[in-house]
C-alpha positions, 0 to 999 in steps of 0.5 A: 849347180845342176840337180844332184838327185834325192839324198836317199840316206836323208829320206830314210832317216826322215822316214825313221823319224816319222815312224818313231814320232807316230808311235810316240804320239799314238802308241803301238800300231801295226806295220800296215797301219803305220804305212797308211798313216804316213803314206809310205809303202808297206815294204818301206815300213817293214824294212825300217821297222825290221832294222829298228827292231834289230837295233833294239829301238822298236819291239813287237807287242803281240797280235792285234785283237780283232775278228777272225779273218783269213790271211796274216794277222796284224802284229803291233809295233811299239817303241822300246822305251828302255832302249836308252836313258836320258840324264836331265839337268834343270837349272833354276835360280834357287835349285838345280834338279838332276834326274835319270829317266827312260824314254817314256818319261819315267824318272828312275832317280833324282838329286837336288842341289842349290844353284850357286850363281856366285860360283864360277859357271865352270866349277858349278857345272863340274859339280852338276856333272859329278852329281850326274855321274853319281846318280847314274852309278847309283841307278846301275846305268853306264854311259853306253846306256845313256842317249844324252843329256838335256839341260834347261836354264832360264833366259835366252839360249842358243840351242845350236851352240849350247850356250846360255846367253843370259841365265836370269838371276844365275849368270850375267854372262854367256856360258857354254853350258853344253860344251862344259857339261859335255866335256865332263860327261863325254855325252851329247848335250842339248841345252834349251830355255826352261819354258821352251823345254817344258813346252817340248815336253808337252809336245812329246808327253802331254797336250801337244799330242792332241792340239797343234797350237798352244800357248804356255804360261809359267808363273814362279819365281818369274813369268815365262811363256812359249808358243807351239805353232802347228805342232812345232815349238816357235824358235826365233833366229836370234834365240829370243823367247816369247817372254810375256814376263817382259811385256811392259805394263808400267811407263818408266817403272822399276828396273827389270832383270832384263835391263828394261823398265816396267816389265810385268815381272817387276809386278808379279815375280815372287820376289815382287809379290813378297815385297808388295805384301810386306809393304801392305801387311799390318795388324789391321789389314792382315791380322792372320798373316801378322800372327803367322809371321809373329808380328814381323812382316820382314819374314814375308819372303819369296822363298817361303811364299807357300807358307803364307799365300793361302792365309785367309786375310781380306787385305792379302786377298786384295793385294794378290787379286791386283797382282793376279789381275795384271798377269791375267790381263797380259795373258788375255792380250797375248791369247787375243793376238795368238788365238791358240787352241789351248792355253797351258799354265804351270809353275809354282804360283799356279800350284796354289788353288787360290791363285789358279782360281783367281787367275781363271776368274780374271781371264774369264772376266775379260772373255767368258769363252776362256772359262771351262777348259780353254785355259788348263793346268798342265798334266805334267806339273808333277814332273816339271823338274825334269820333263823339259830337259828330258824332252829336248834330248829325246826329241833331238837325239831320238825322235828327230835323229831317227835314232839309228847309227848307220 
Protein backbone atom coordinates (compact mmCIF):
# COMPACT_ATOMS: atom_id res chain seq x y z
CA UNK A 1 0.00 0.00 0.00
CA UNK A 2 1.32 3.45 -0.88
CA UNK A 3 1.88 6.29 1.56
CA UNK A 4 -1.42 8.04 2.30
CA UNK A 5 -0.12 10.94 4.37
CA UNK A 6 -0.64 12.03 7.94
CA UNK A 7 -4.14 11.85 9.40
CA UNK A 8 -4.52 15.46 10.53
CA UNK A 9 -7.62 14.63 12.54
CA UNK A 10 -5.66 12.12 14.62
CA UNK A 11 -2.81 14.60 15.10
CA UNK A 12 -5.27 17.23 16.31
CA UNK A 13 -6.91 14.77 18.70
CA UNK A 14 -3.50 13.71 20.01
CA UNK A 15 -2.54 17.35 20.61
CA UNK A 16 -5.81 17.98 22.46
CA UNK A 17 -5.19 14.94 24.62
CA UNK A 18 -1.62 16.05 25.37
CA UNK A 19 -2.82 19.49 26.46
CA UNK A 20 -5.51 18.05 28.72
CA UNK A 21 -3.10 15.57 30.35
CA UNK A 22 -0.50 18.29 30.87
CA UNK A 23 -3.00 20.59 32.56
CA UNK A 24 -4.33 17.74 34.70
CA UNK A 25 -0.80 16.86 35.86
CA UNK A 26 0.63 20.36 36.27
CA UNK A 27 -2.33 22.63 36.88
CA UNK A 28 -3.13 25.92 35.18
CA UNK A 29 -0.59 27.14 32.60
CA UNK A 30 -0.32 29.87 30.00
CA UNK A 31 -0.69 29.05 26.30
CA UNK A 32 2.96 29.94 25.76
CA UNK A 33 4.15 27.59 28.50
CA UNK A 34 1.93 24.80 27.18
CA UNK A 35 3.51 25.22 23.73
CA UNK A 36 7.03 25.11 25.19
CA UNK A 37 6.31 22.07 27.36
CA UNK A 38 4.74 20.04 24.55
CA UNK A 39 6.92 21.25 21.69
CA UNK A 40 3.94 22.64 19.76
CA UNK A 41 3.69 25.94 17.95
CA UNK A 42 1.96 28.78 19.84
CA UNK A 43 -0.56 29.01 16.98
CA UNK A 44 -1.51 25.33 17.34
CA UNK A 45 -1.95 25.64 21.11
CA UNK A 46 -3.98 28.84 20.76
CA UNK A 47 -6.28 27.25 18.18
CA UNK A 48 -6.89 24.09 20.25
CA UNK A 49 -7.35 26.01 23.51
CA UNK A 50 -9.84 28.36 21.84
CA UNK A 51 -11.89 25.38 20.63
CA UNK A 52 -11.80 23.69 24.03
CA UNK A 53 -12.76 26.90 25.82
CA UNK A 54 -15.69 27.33 23.45
CA UNK A 55 -16.78 23.76 24.21
CA UNK A 56 -16.59 24.44 27.96
CA UNK A 57 -13.77 21.93 28.46
CA UNK A 58 -11.13 24.54 29.35
CA UNK A 59 -11.46 27.88 31.09
CA UNK A 60 -9.34 30.96 31.63
CA UNK A 61 -8.17 31.48 35.21
CA UNK A 62 -6.79 35.01 35.01
CA UNK A 63 -3.42 36.61 34.35
CA UNK A 64 -0.11 35.26 35.64
CA UNK A 65 1.33 37.12 38.62
CA UNK A 66 4.73 38.28 37.37
CA UNK A 67 6.94 41.33 37.20
CA UNK A 68 5.78 44.16 34.98
CA UNK A 69 7.00 43.89 31.44
CA UNK A 70 6.10 45.14 28.01
CA UNK A 71 3.77 43.16 25.76
CA UNK A 72 0.77 40.92 26.31
CA UNK A 73 0.50 39.36 29.77
CA UNK A 74 0.17 35.61 30.16
CA UNK A 75 -3.33 34.25 30.85
CA UNK A 76 -3.62 30.95 32.69
CA UNK A 77 -5.63 28.13 31.11
CA UNK A 78 -7.03 25.23 33.13
CA UNK A 79 -9.43 22.31 32.79
CA UNK A 80 -13.04 23.09 33.63
CA UNK A 81 -13.51 20.23 36.07
CA UNK A 82 -17.27 20.85 36.16
CA UNK A 83 -17.52 20.17 32.41
CA UNK A 84 -19.00 16.72 32.96
CA UNK A 85 -19.57 14.22 35.75
CA UNK A 86 -18.69 10.52 35.98
CA UNK A 87 -20.69 7.70 37.54
CA UNK A 88 -18.37 5.25 39.31
CA UNK A 89 -19.27 1.66 40.17
CA UNK A 90 -16.88 -0.31 42.37
CA UNK A 91 -17.98 -3.94 42.65
CA UNK A 92 -16.22 -5.85 45.45
CA UNK A 93 -17.00 -9.22 47.00
CA UNK A 94 -18.85 -7.82 50.03
CA UNK A 95 -20.34 -4.56 48.79
CA UNK A 96 -20.74 -2.33 45.75
CA UNK A 97 -20.21 1.43 45.84
CA UNK A 98 -21.94 3.72 43.33
CA UNK A 99 -20.73 7.34 43.28
CA UNK A 100 -21.06 10.48 41.18
CA UNK A 101 -18.00 12.76 40.93
CA UNK A 102 -16.64 15.67 38.95
CA UNK A 103 -13.55 15.38 36.77
CA UNK A 104 -11.34 16.65 39.60
CA UNK A 105 -12.18 13.61 41.70
CA UNK A 106 -14.59 15.33 44.10
CA UNK A 107 -17.39 12.96 45.09
CA UNK A 108 -20.81 14.63 45.13
CA UNK A 109 -22.70 11.63 46.47
CA UNK A 110 -22.46 7.87 46.94
CA UNK A 111 -24.57 4.80 47.66
CA UNK A 112 -23.59 1.36 48.94
CA UNK A 113 -25.36 -1.94 48.41
CA UNK A 114 -24.52 -5.58 49.18
CA UNK A 115 -22.89 -7.45 46.31
CA UNK A 116 -25.14 -10.42 45.65
CA UNK A 117 -22.97 -12.92 43.80
CA UNK A 118 -25.72 -15.54 44.05
CA UNK A 119 -28.04 -13.42 41.94
CA UNK A 120 -27.97 -13.60 38.17
CA UNK A 121 -25.49 -10.93 36.96
CA UNK A 122 -28.10 -9.37 34.66
CA UNK A 123 -30.48 -8.79 37.58
CA UNK A 124 -27.77 -7.53 39.91
CA UNK A 125 -26.35 -5.11 37.34
CA UNK A 126 -29.85 -3.79 36.58
CA UNK A 127 -30.19 -2.97 40.27
CA UNK A 128 -26.79 -1.23 40.12
CA UNK A 129 -27.97 0.83 37.13
CA UNK A 130 -31.22 1.72 38.90
CA UNK A 131 -29.28 2.91 41.95
CA UNK A 132 -27.02 4.94 39.67
CA UNK A 133 -30.02 6.64 38.06
CA UNK A 134 -31.47 7.39 41.50
CA UNK A 135 -28.17 8.89 42.65
CA UNK A 136 -27.99 11.14 39.58
CA UNK A 137 -31.56 12.29 40.17
CA UNK A 138 -30.83 13.05 43.83
CA UNK A 139 -27.82 15.17 42.82
CA UNK A 140 -29.74 16.99 40.08
CA UNK A 141 -27.49 15.55 37.35
CA UNK A 142 -29.06 14.63 34.02
CA UNK A 143 -27.69 12.10 31.53
CA UNK A 144 -26.36 14.79 29.19
CA UNK A 145 -24.19 16.08 32.06
CA UNK A 146 -22.47 12.69 32.48
CA UNK A 147 -19.30 11.83 30.55
CA UNK A 148 -19.72 8.10 31.12
CA UNK A 149 -19.50 5.28 33.64
CA UNK A 150 -16.40 3.62 35.09
CA UNK A 151 -16.72 0.15 36.60
CA UNK A 152 -14.12 -1.81 38.58
CA UNK A 153 -14.34 -5.50 39.50
CA UNK A 154 -11.89 -8.05 40.94
CA UNK A 155 -10.12 -10.51 38.67
CA UNK A 156 -9.23 -10.49 34.96
CA UNK A 157 -11.11 -8.03 32.77
CA UNK A 158 -11.11 -7.32 29.04
CA UNK A 159 -11.23 -3.56 28.94
CA UNK A 160 -11.70 -3.57 25.18
CA UNK A 161 -14.93 -5.61 25.37
CA UNK A 162 -16.08 -4.61 28.85
CA UNK A 163 -16.22 -8.24 29.95
CA UNK A 164 -15.40 -9.42 33.46
CA UNK A 165 -13.81 -12.78 32.75
CA UNK A 166 -13.87 -14.08 36.33
CA UNK A 167 -14.82 -11.76 39.20
CA UNK A 168 -13.36 -13.73 42.11
CA UNK A 169 -15.84 -14.49 44.91
CA UNK A 170 -18.62 -12.84 42.87
CA UNK A 171 -19.14 -14.56 39.49
CA UNK A 172 -17.57 -17.80 38.29
CA UNK A 173 -18.29 -17.03 34.66
CA UNK A 174 -17.65 -14.29 32.11
CA UNK A 175 -20.07 -11.38 32.46
CA UNK A 176 -20.55 -8.60 29.89
CA UNK A 177 -20.62 -5.89 32.55
CA UNK A 178 -20.10 -2.98 30.15
CA UNK A 179 -22.86 -4.07 27.79
CA UNK A 180 -25.37 -4.84 30.55
CA UNK A 181 -24.91 -1.54 32.40
CA UNK A 182 -24.58 0.44 29.15
CA UNK A 183 -27.98 -0.79 27.93
CA UNK A 184 -29.63 0.27 31.17
CA UNK A 185 -27.96 3.69 31.38
CA UNK A 186 -27.49 4.56 27.68
CA UNK A 187 -24.00 5.88 28.45
CA UNK A 188 -20.49 4.72 27.53
CA UNK A 189 -19.05 2.26 30.07
CA UNK A 190 -15.39 1.45 30.76
CA UNK A 191 -14.69 -1.70 32.80
CA UNK A 192 -11.36 -2.49 34.46
CA UNK A 193 -9.79 -4.74 37.11
CA UNK A 194 -10.11 -3.08 40.53
CA UNK A 195 -6.38 -2.84 41.34
CA UNK A 196 -5.46 -1.64 37.86
CA UNK A 197 -8.24 0.93 38.09
CA UNK A 198 -6.86 2.24 41.39
CA UNK A 199 -3.40 2.44 39.81
CA UNK A 200 -4.91 4.53 37.04
CA UNK A 201 -6.35 6.73 39.77
CA UNK A 202 -2.82 7.28 41.06
CA UNK A 203 -1.71 8.26 37.54
CA UNK A 204 -4.40 10.91 37.24
CA UNK A 205 -4.91 12.08 40.82
CA UNK A 206 -1.96 10.85 42.89
CA UNK A 207 1.68 9.73 42.90
CA UNK A 208 1.67 8.85 39.20
CA UNK A 209 2.04 12.55 38.40
CA UNK A 210 5.50 12.50 39.99
CA UNK A 211 6.85 8.96 39.53
CA UNK A 212 7.01 7.02 36.26
CA UNK A 213 7.48 3.47 37.55
CA UNK A 214 5.24 2.26 40.37
CA UNK A 215 4.21 -1.02 41.99
CA UNK A 216 0.81 -1.14 43.70
CA UNK A 217 -0.08 -3.66 46.39
CA UNK A 218 -3.64 -3.92 47.66
CA UNK A 219 -4.33 -6.06 50.73
CA UNK A 220 -7.83 -6.91 51.79
CA UNK A 221 -9.90 -8.95 51.47
CA UNK A 222 -7.54 -10.60 48.94
CA UNK A 223 -4.18 -9.43 47.63
CA UNK A 224 -3.89 -7.59 44.34
CA UNK A 225 -1.20 -5.71 42.48
CA UNK A 226 -0.67 -3.51 39.44
CA UNK A 227 2.35 -2.04 37.66
CA UNK A 228 2.93 1.35 36.06
CA UNK A 229 5.88 1.49 33.65
CA UNK A 230 7.07 4.84 32.28
CA UNK A 231 3.81 6.49 33.25
CA UNK A 232 1.61 3.84 31.64
CA UNK A 233 -0.41 1.08 33.23
CA UNK A 234 0.97 -2.33 32.27
CA UNK A 235 -1.73 -4.37 30.54
CA UNK A 236 -1.05 -7.78 29.04
CA UNK A 237 -2.74 -8.78 25.79
CA UNK A 238 -4.52 -11.69 27.46
CA UNK A 239 -6.14 -9.37 30.06
CA UNK A 240 -4.27 -11.04 32.93
CA UNK A 241 -3.22 -8.80 35.80
CA UNK A 242 0.04 -8.77 37.77
CA UNK A 243 -1.46 -10.66 40.70
CA UNK A 244 1.16 -11.25 43.39
CA UNK A 245 -1.64 -12.76 45.45
CA UNK A 246 -1.33 -15.81 43.21
CA UNK A 247 2.42 -16.19 43.65
CA UNK A 248 2.83 -19.80 44.79
CA UNK A 249 4.29 -19.93 48.30
CA UNK A 250 3.50 -23.51 49.31
CA UNK A 251 3.98 -26.69 47.31
CA UNK A 252 0.66 -28.55 46.92
CA UNK A 253 -0.98 -26.16 49.37
CA UNK A 254 -4.64 -25.28 49.74
CA UNK A 255 -6.81 -24.80 46.68
CA UNK A 256 -7.00 -21.14 45.72
CA UNK A 257 -10.01 -19.39 44.20
CA UNK A 258 -7.96 -19.01 41.00
CA UNK A 259 -7.83 -22.81 40.60
CA UNK A 260 -4.17 -23.30 41.56
CA UNK A 261 -2.79 -24.60 44.83
CA UNK A 262 -0.59 -22.91 47.41
CA UNK A 263 -1.09 -19.29 46.32
CA UNK A 264 -0.16 -16.47 48.67
CA UNK A 265 -3.85 -15.59 49.04
CA UNK A 266 -4.52 -18.93 50.71
CA UNK A 267 -2.28 -17.67 53.51
CA UNK A 268 -2.93 -13.93 53.71
CA UNK A 269 -6.47 -13.18 52.45
CA UNK A 270 -8.69 -11.93 55.28
CA UNK A 271 -10.69 -15.16 55.44
CA UNK A 272 -7.42 -17.12 55.73
CA UNK A 273 -6.21 -14.76 58.48
CA UNK A 274 -9.42 -15.28 60.45
CA UNK A 275 -9.11 -19.05 60.03
CA UNK A 276 -5.53 -19.11 61.34
CA UNK A 277 -6.36 -16.86 64.30
CA UNK A 278 -9.40 -18.98 65.22
CA UNK A 279 -7.27 -22.12 65.20
CA UNK A 280 -4.66 -20.58 67.53
CA UNK A 281 -7.01 -18.70 69.85
CA UNK A 282 -7.21 -20.07 73.40
CA UNK A 283 -7.55 -18.51 76.83
CA UNK A 284 -3.82 -19.09 77.34
CA UNK A 285 -2.52 -17.82 73.99
CA UNK A 286 -4.91 -14.92 73.37
CA UNK A 287 -6.71 -14.02 76.62
CA UNK A 288 -7.85 -10.55 75.55
CA UNK A 289 -9.21 -11.78 72.25
CA UNK A 290 -11.02 -14.62 74.00
CA UNK A 291 -12.72 -12.15 76.32
CA UNK A 292 -13.62 -9.91 73.38
CA UNK A 293 -15.20 -12.90 71.62
CA UNK A 294 -16.91 -13.97 74.88
CA UNK A 295 -15.02 -17.25 74.89
CA UNK A 296 -16.17 -18.28 71.40
CA UNK A 297 -13.33 -18.30 68.81
CA UNK A 298 -15.89 -19.02 66.08
CA UNK A 299 -16.89 -15.37 66.33
CA UNK A 300 -13.50 -14.46 64.83
CA UNK A 301 -14.36 -13.78 61.20
CA UNK A 302 -13.03 -11.85 58.24
CA UNK A 303 -16.08 -9.59 58.20
CA UNK A 304 -15.34 -8.28 61.73
CA UNK A 305 -11.54 -8.24 61.43
CA UNK A 306 -11.35 -4.53 62.27
CA UNK A 307 -12.87 -5.29 65.69
CA UNK A 308 -10.19 -7.76 66.82
CA UNK A 309 -7.00 -7.32 64.78
CA UNK A 310 -5.53 -4.63 67.06
CA UNK A 311 -6.09 -6.70 70.23
CA UNK A 312 -2.92 -6.65 72.39
CA UNK A 313 -2.18 -10.37 72.72
CA UNK A 314 1.31 -11.78 72.19
CA UNK A 315 -0.19 -14.91 70.66
CA UNK A 316 -2.20 -12.90 68.15
CA UNK A 317 0.88 -10.83 67.36
CA UNK A 318 2.89 -13.96 66.54
CA UNK A 319 0.19 -15.32 64.21
CA UNK A 320 -0.16 -11.98 62.44
CA UNK A 321 3.60 -11.51 62.16
CA UNK A 322 3.92 -14.85 60.39
CA UNK A 323 1.19 -13.84 57.93
CA UNK A 324 2.53 -10.31 57.36
CA UNK A 325 6.07 -11.62 56.85
CA UNK A 326 4.88 -13.95 54.08
CA UNK A 327 3.35 -11.04 52.18
CA UNK A 328 6.42 -8.87 52.80
CA UNK A 329 8.71 -11.58 51.44
CA UNK A 330 6.71 -11.85 48.20
CA UNK A 331 6.57 -8.05 47.95
CA UNK A 332 10.36 -7.76 48.34
CA UNK A 333 10.93 -10.40 45.66
CA UNK A 334 8.59 -8.52 43.32
CA UNK A 335 10.30 -5.21 44.07
CA UNK A 336 13.69 -6.80 43.36
CA UNK A 337 12.47 -7.96 39.95
CA UNK A 338 10.70 -4.74 38.90
CA UNK A 339 12.84 -2.09 40.67
CA UNK A 340 10.03 0.53 40.75
CA UNK A 341 10.57 4.16 41.75
CA UNK A 342 8.03 3.76 44.55
CA UNK A 343 5.79 1.09 46.04
CA UNK A 344 2.24 2.20 46.85
CA UNK A 345 0.28 0.18 49.42
CA UNK A 346 -3.42 0.45 50.20
CA UNK A 347 -6.46 -1.57 51.18
CA UNK A 348 -8.37 -2.68 54.26
CA UNK A 349 -5.47 -4.49 55.93
CA UNK A 350 -3.05 -1.58 55.52
CA UNK A 351 -5.61 0.71 57.19
CA UNK A 352 -4.65 -0.91 60.52
CA UNK A 353 -1.55 0.85 61.93
CA UNK A 354 -0.20 -2.35 63.47
CA UNK A 355 -0.33 -4.20 60.15
CA UNK A 356 1.20 -1.38 58.16
CA UNK A 357 4.03 -0.93 60.69
CA UNK A 358 4.89 -4.64 60.76
CA UNK A 359 4.76 -4.91 56.96
CA UNK A 360 7.24 -2.05 56.60
CA UNK A 361 9.37 -3.62 59.34
CA UNK A 362 9.64 -6.95 57.53
CA UNK A 363 10.28 -5.33 54.14
CA UNK A 364 13.11 -3.21 55.56
CA UNK A 365 14.43 -6.27 57.39
CA UNK A 366 15.14 -7.85 54.00
CA UNK A 367 16.40 -4.61 52.46
CA UNK A 368 17.17 -1.57 54.63
CA UNK A 369 16.76 0.77 51.65
CA UNK A 370 13.01 0.11 51.71
CA UNK A 371 12.73 2.06 54.95
CA UNK A 372 11.97 5.78 55.00
CA UNK A 373 9.57 6.58 52.21
CA UNK A 374 10.25 4.02 49.48
CA UNK A 375 7.14 2.04 50.37
CA UNK A 376 4.33 4.52 51.02
CA UNK A 377 0.65 4.38 51.79
CA UNK A 378 -1.54 5.79 49.03
CA UNK A 379 -2.79 9.33 49.59
CA UNK A 380 -5.97 8.22 47.80
CA UNK A 381 -6.85 5.55 50.40
CA UNK A 382 -9.79 7.61 51.65
CA UNK A 383 -11.23 7.57 48.12
CA UNK A 384 -10.60 3.90 47.43
CA UNK A 385 -14.27 3.09 46.86
CA UNK A 386 -14.70 5.30 43.80
CA UNK A 387 -11.41 6.79 42.59
CA UNK A 388 -10.42 3.79 40.42
CA UNK A 389 -13.54 3.51 38.25
CA UNK A 390 -13.68 7.31 38.09
CA UNK A 391 -10.10 7.41 36.78
CA UNK A 392 -10.60 4.80 34.04
CA UNK A 393 -13.59 6.71 32.70
CA UNK A 394 -11.84 10.09 32.90
CA UNK A 395 -8.73 8.72 31.21
CA UNK A 396 -10.51 6.84 28.44
CA UNK A 397 -13.36 9.24 27.72
CA UNK A 398 -11.76 12.61 28.53
CA UNK A 399 -7.97 12.73 28.63
CA UNK A 400 -7.11 10.18 25.93
CA UNK A 401 -10.10 10.93 23.73
CA UNK A 402 -9.28 14.62 23.58
CA UNK A 403 -12.84 15.22 24.78
CA UNK A 404 -14.03 17.08 21.73
CA UNK A 405 -16.82 16.16 19.36
CA UNK A 406 -16.01 17.23 15.83
